[in-house]
Structure formats: C-alpha cells, structure tokens
C-alpha positions as CSV (number, residue, x, y, z in Angstrom):
1,X,-175.2,6.1,-42.7
2,X,-172.2,3.8,-42.9
3,X,-173.2,2.0,-39.7
4,X,-176.7,1.4,-41.2
5,X,-175.1,0.0,-44.4
6,X,-172.9,-2.3,-42.4
7,X,-175.9,-3.5,-40.4
8,X,-177.9,-4.3,-43.5
9,X,-174.9,-6.2,-44.9
10,X,-174.6,-8.2,-41.8
11,X,-178.3,-9.1,-41.9
12,X,-177.9,-10.2,-45.6
13,X,-174.9,-12.3,-44.8
14,X,-176.8,-13.9,-41.9
15,X,-179.9,-14.6,-44.0
16,X,-177.8,-16.0,-46.9
17,X,-176.0,-18.3,-44.4
18,X,-179.3,-19.7,-43.1
19,X,-180.7,-20.1,-46.7
20,X,-177.6,-22.2,-47.6
21,X,-178.6,-24.7,-44.9
22,X,-181.7,-25.6,-46.8
23,X,-181.0,-28.5,-49.2
24,X,-181.0,-27.4,-52.8
25,X,-183.9,-29.8,-53.7
26,X,-186.1,-28.4,-50.9
27,X,-185.3,-24.8,-51.9
28,X,-186.1,-25.6,-55.6
29,X,-189.4,-27.1,-54.5
30,X,-190.2,-23.9,-52.6
31,X,-189.4,-21.9,-55.7
32,X,-191.7,-24.1,-57.7
33,X,-194.5,-23.3,-55.4
34,X,-193.9,-19.6,-56.0
35,X,-194.4,-20.1,-59.8
36,X,-197.3,-22.6,-59.9
37,X,-198.3,-21.8,-63.5
38,X,-197.3,-24.4,-66.0
39,X,-196.2,-21.7,-68.5
40,X,-194.4,-18.5,-67.5
41,X,-195.2,-15.2,-69.3
42,X,-192.8,-12.3,-69.6
43,X,-193.4,-11.0,-66.1
44,X,-193.1,-14.5,-64.6
45,X,-189.8,-15.1,-66.4
46,X,-188.4,-11.8,-65.1
47,X,-189.4,-12.7,-61.6
48,X,-187.7,-16.1,-61.9
49,X,-184.5,-14.5,-63.2
50,X,-184.6,-11.9,-60.4
51,X,-184.8,-14.8,-57.9
52,X,-181.7,-16.3,-59.4
53,X,-179.8,-13.1,-58.9
54,X,-180.3,-13.1,-55.1
55,X,-177.3,-15.4,-54.6
56,X,-175.4,-18.2,-56.3
57,X,-177.0,-20.8,-54.0
58,X,-180.5,-19.7,-55.0
59,X,-179.5,-19.8,-58.6
60,X,-178.2,-23.4,-58.3
61,X,-181.4,-24.4,-56.6
62,X,-183.5,-22.8,-59.4
63,X,-181.5,-24.4,-62.1
64,X,-181.8,-27.8,-60.5
65,X,-185.6,-27.6,-60.6
66,X,-186.0,-28.3,-64.2
67,X,-189.8,-27.8,-64.1
68,X,-189.3,-24.1,-63.5
69,X,-187.9,-23.7,-67.0
70,X,-190.1,-26.1,-68.9
71,X,-193.1,-23.9,-69.7
72,X,-193.2,-20.7,-71.8
73,X,-196.1,-18.4,-72.5
74,X,-195.1,-16.1,-75.4
75,X,-197.0,-13.2,-76.9
76,X,-196.7,-13.4,-80.7
77,X,-196.9,-9.6,-80.9
78,X,-193.6,-9.3,-78.9
79,X,-191.7,-12.4,-79.8
80,X,-188.3,-12.8,-78.2
81,X,-185.4,-14.0,-80.5
82,X,-185.5,-17.7,-81.4
83,X,-182.1,-18.3,-79.7
84,X,-183.3,-16.8,-76.4
85,X,-186.4,-19.0,-76.3
86,X,-184.3,-22.1,-77.1
87,X,-181.8,-21.1,-74.4
88,X,-184.6,-20.9,-71.8
89,X,-185.9,-24.3,-72.7
90,X,-182.4,-25.8,-72.5
91,X,-182.4,-25.1,-68.8
92,X,-185.3,-27.6,-68.6
93,X,-183.0,-30.4,-69.7
94,X,-185.1,-33.5,-70.7
95,X,-188.2,-32.4,-68.8
96,X,-191.3,-32.2,-71.0
97,X,-191.6,-28.8,-72.5
98,X,-194.8,-26.7,-72.9
99,X,-195.3,-23.7,-75.1
100,X,-198.2,-21.3,-75.4
101,X,-198.3,-18.8,-78.3
102,X,-200.7,-16.0,-77.5
103,X,-201.9,-13.5,-80.1
104,X,-202.7,-10.5,-77.9
105,X,-204.0,-8.4,-80.8
106,X,-206.5,-11.1,-81.6
107,X,-207.8,-11.6,-78.1
108,X,-211.5,-11.0,-77.6
109,X,-211.0,-8.0,-75.4
110,X,-208.8,-6.2,-77.9
111,X,-210.7,-3.2,-79.3
112,X,-209.8,-4.0,-82.9
113,X,-212.0,-7.1,-82.8
114,X,-215.0,-5.6,-81.1
115,X,-217.2,-5.9,-84.2
116,X,-220.6,-7.5,-84.7
117,X,-221.1,-11.0,-86.0
118,X,-219.9,-11.5,-89.5
119,X,-217.6,-8.5,-89.6
120,X,-214.2,-9.0,-91.3
121,X,-212.4,-7.9,-88.1
122,X,-212.8,-11.5,-86.7
123,X,-211.0,-13.1,-89.6
124,X,-207.3,-13.9,-90.1
125,X,-205.4,-10.9,-91.3
126,X,-203.5,-13.0,-93.8
127,X,-199.9,-13.5,-94.7
128,X,-197.7,-10.6,-93.6
129,X,-200.0,-9.7,-90.8
130,X,-201.1,-12.9,-89.0
131,X,-198.8,-13.5,-86.1
132,X,-198.8,-17.2,-86.7
133,X,-196.9,-16.5,-90.0
134,X,-194.0,-15.0,-88.0
135,X,-190.7,-16.7,-89.0
136,X,-189.8,-17.3,-85.3
137,X,-193.1,-19.2,-84.8
138,X,-192.4,-21.3,-87.8
139,X,-188.8,-22.0,-86.7
140,X,-189.9,-22.9,-83.2
141,X,-192.4,-25.5,-84.5
142,X,-190.1,-27.0,-87.1
143,X,-186.5,-26.7,-85.7
144,X,-187.0,-25.9,-82.0
145,X,-186.9,-28.2,-78.9
146,X,-189.4,-31.1,-79.0
147,X,-192.7,-30.1,-77.3
148,X,-195.1,-32.2,-75.2
149,X,-197.7,-29.5,-75.1
150,X,-198.6,-26.6,-77.4
151,X,-201.3,-23.9,-77.0
152,X,-202.4,-21.5,-79.8
153,X,-204.4,-18.8,-78.1
154,X,-206.4,-16.1,-79.9
155,X,-206.2,-17.3,-83.5
156,X,-209.1,-17.3,-85.9
157,X,-210.3,-20.6,-87.6
158,X,-208.4,-19.4,-90.7
159,X,-205.1,-18.9,-88.9
160,X,-204.4,-22.5,-88.2
161,X,-204.6,-23.8,-91.8
162,X,-202.3,-21.0,-92.8
163,X,-199.8,-22.0,-90.1
164,X,-199.9,-25.6,-91.1
165,X,-199.3,-24.7,-94.7
166,X,-196.1,-22.8,-93.6
167,X,-195.0,-25.8,-91.4
168,X,-195.4,-28.2,-94.3
169,X,-193.4,-26.1,-96.7
170,X,-190.6,-25.6,-94.0
171,X,-190.4,-29.2,-92.9
172,X,-187.3,-31.2,-93.8
173,X,-187.8,-34.8,-94.9
174,X,-187.3,-37.6,-92.3
175,X,-187.0,-35.0,-89.6
176,X,-189.3,-35.1,-86.5
177,X,-190.4,-31.6,-85.7
178,X,-191.7,-30.1,-82.5
179,X,-195.1,-30.0,-84.2
180,X,-194.9,-33.8,-84.8
181,X,-194.0,-34.5,-81.2
182,X,-196.9,-32.7,-79.5
183,X,-199.0,-34.9,-77.2
184,X,-201.3,-32.2,-75.9
185,X,-202.8,-29.4,-78.0
186,X,-204.8,-26.4,-76.9
187,X,-206.7,-24.4,-79.5
188,X,-208.5,-21.3,-78.3
189,X,-210.2,-19.6,-81.3
190,X,-211.4,-16.0,-81.0
191,X,-214.9,-15.0,-82.0
192,X,-214.6,-15.6,-85.7
193,X,-216.9,-17.4,-88.2
194,X,-216.4,-21.1,-88.5
195,X,-215.0,-21.6,-92.0
196,X,-215.9,-25.2,-92.7
197,X,-214.5,-27.0,-95.8
198,X,-216.7,-29.4,-97.7
199,X,-213.9,-31.9,-98.1
200,X,-213.1,-34.0,-95.0
201,X,-209.4,-33.9,-96.0
202,X,-209.4,-30.1,-95.7
203,X,-211.1,-30.1,-92.3
204,X,-209.2,-28.1,-89.8
205,X,-209.0,-31.2,-87.6
206,X,-207.5,-33.4,-90.2
207,X,-204.5,-31.1,-90.2
208,X,-203.6,-31.7,-86.6
209,X,-200.9,-34.0,-85.3
210,X,-201.9,-37.3,-83.6
211,X,-202.3,-35.8,-80.1
212,X,-203.5,-37.7,-77.0
213,X,-205.1,-34.6,-75.5
214,X,-207.1,-31.9,-77.2
215,X,-208.4,-28.8,-75.4
216,X,-210.7,-26.9,-77.8
217,X,-212.3,-23.5,-77.3
218,X,-214.7,-23.1,-80.2
219,X,-215.9,-19.7,-81.4
220,X,-219.6,-18.8,-81.7
221,X,-220.9,-20.1,-85.1
222,X,-222.7,-17.1,-86.5
223,X,-223.4,-16.1,-90.1
224,X,-223.3,-12.6,-91.4
225,X,-226.9,-12.0,-90.4
226,X,-226.2,-13.0,-86.8
227,X,-228.1,-16.3,-87.1
228,X,-226.8,-19.7,-86.2
229,X,-224.8,-21.1,-89.0
230,X,-225.5,-24.6,-90.2
231,X,-221.8,-25.3,-90.5
232,X,-220.4,-27.7,-87.9
233,X,-216.9,-29.1,-87.7
234,X,-216.4,-32.4,-89.5
235,X,-213.5,-34.8,-89.7
236,X,-212.7,-38.4,-90.3
237,X,-212.9,-40.6,-87.3
238,X,-209.3,-41.7,-87.9
239,X,-208.1,-38.2,-87.1
240,X,-208.6,-38.9,-83.4
241,X,-207.5,-42.5,-83.1
242,X,-204.8,-41.6,-80.6
243,X,-207.0,-39.2,-78.6
244,X,-207.9,-40.2,-75.1
245,X,-208.8,-36.8,-73.6
246,X,-211.1,-34.2,-75.2
247,X,-212.0,-31.0,-73.3
248,X,-214.5,-28.7,-75.1
249,X,-215.6,-25.2,-74.3
250,X,-218.5,-23.8,-76.3
251,X,-222.0,-22.4,-76.2
252,X,-225.0,-24.5,-75.3
253,X,-226.3,-24.3,-78.9
254,X,-222.9,-25.3,-80.3
255,X,-222.6,-28.1,-77.9
256,X,-226.0,-29.5,-79.0
257,X,-224.9,-29.5,-82.7
258,X,-221.7,-31.3,-81.8
259,X,-223.4,-34.1,-79.8
260,X,-225.9,-34.6,-82.6
C-alpha cells in the first residue's frame, strides 16, 4: 500500500510540475472557461474555492483572473454574512461587479406560490417576511462595493417599492451607494398582480436608478377573476433618459398593451 501511495504522490508532483509551466495568465483564462456564468451561485463558488486548493500556483492563477470573483448569485433565503460577501468581491479588485439576489421561496416553481390568479400567495409577504427587507440586503445596496449590475429575481411587484423605501431611509447624505452606481438592472417578477399606482411619481419605474440597461420580466396582469387587468405600467419619459438597452419578457397580450 505504501508503494501505491508513493506512486500517486510522484504522479501528483509530476502533474504539478507540468502545470507550473503554464503561464499564470493562460491558466487563469482556462479557469474562466470552466466558470462561464457571469454570476456564481453557492455551488459554483465552492467549486472555485476547491480549485484554488489544488496547489498554490493554481490559487495564484485564479486570484489573478479578477473576472472569476466579480459576479455573485446569492439566495436571499440563505444569505451569507455581509463581510463574507464583501471579501469575495474584494478579490475582483476594480473589475465591474455583478450581484443577483434570488428569492427562492418566491420562485414560480415553489409550491407556496402555486395558487390561482388573484390569490394572496403571489403578493409580497411584507416587512419581517419579505427577503428584500433583510438587513444584509439593505447593507449590501447602501454600504457594499459599487455595483455595475444588479438582478432582483423572484420578487413581487410590491417587493421593490418596499426595498426602495428601506434604501432611502438607510442612505447617508452625499454618499454614493451601490444602488446609485448600477448601470444594468434585471427585474424578474414572479406571477403576481400588477399593482399600478395612479400617480406617475409613485410608479415602480420612477423609483429606479438611472440605468443604461434594463432587463424586465413582467408578471401576467390578471385581476382576481382571472381576466386581463386594464392596469398597465406607466412612468414619466424622463425616467429612462439614460436608457439605451431595454429587454422585455412578457406574454403576447401584455406586449400588445405596452406597445399601444
């Protein structure tokens, strides 16, 4: 058995020697091809850390490839400590950072939300239950690293105004927050009713930062009887003065309303 162990060790040493001949930049590029997603979830992050544990040379190569550390996909039902998230982003250096906050309990395939149109299950659970009220989420968007891209996945149309209210109350004067720095915003609403305010100033879109890109996944607009609602999103045209890219995902009926 000892001879077999020695043979394995010799093979490892030989492989490590050959790996060290590959330039760090090339090796980092190979690692980046292994993790093609722009944001890494929990399992992807673990795989990247495991890769860094292979040897010191591999770790150096991974740390030099800043893009590997620049995107995070975090489930709001299992939020890691704020300091741990910031430490991960610090490895990205000055590379633009991307964050996706995913509410798994609000995802369309989660059994709690398998109700019919108009049922209360589609709506925001309110303060104390809504994952976007989480102190770590608020701190990340007010005190965390500046973000180029943010995705809010699985929220209802009520969650976003509640989040923005918390952000405004937590914001310090004359202080640029991660929320203010966002250039690309992805909003993926779950199948909830569209709660449209009559005032343009209270429109959900008027509360957004001046982004250049907006990726919008709209929910089906149904009223309590299951019929098409007459509510359609409204906003002032000045809301999107800085916008140059809009990607919209919606039903055919909804798309007809928007274009009209």
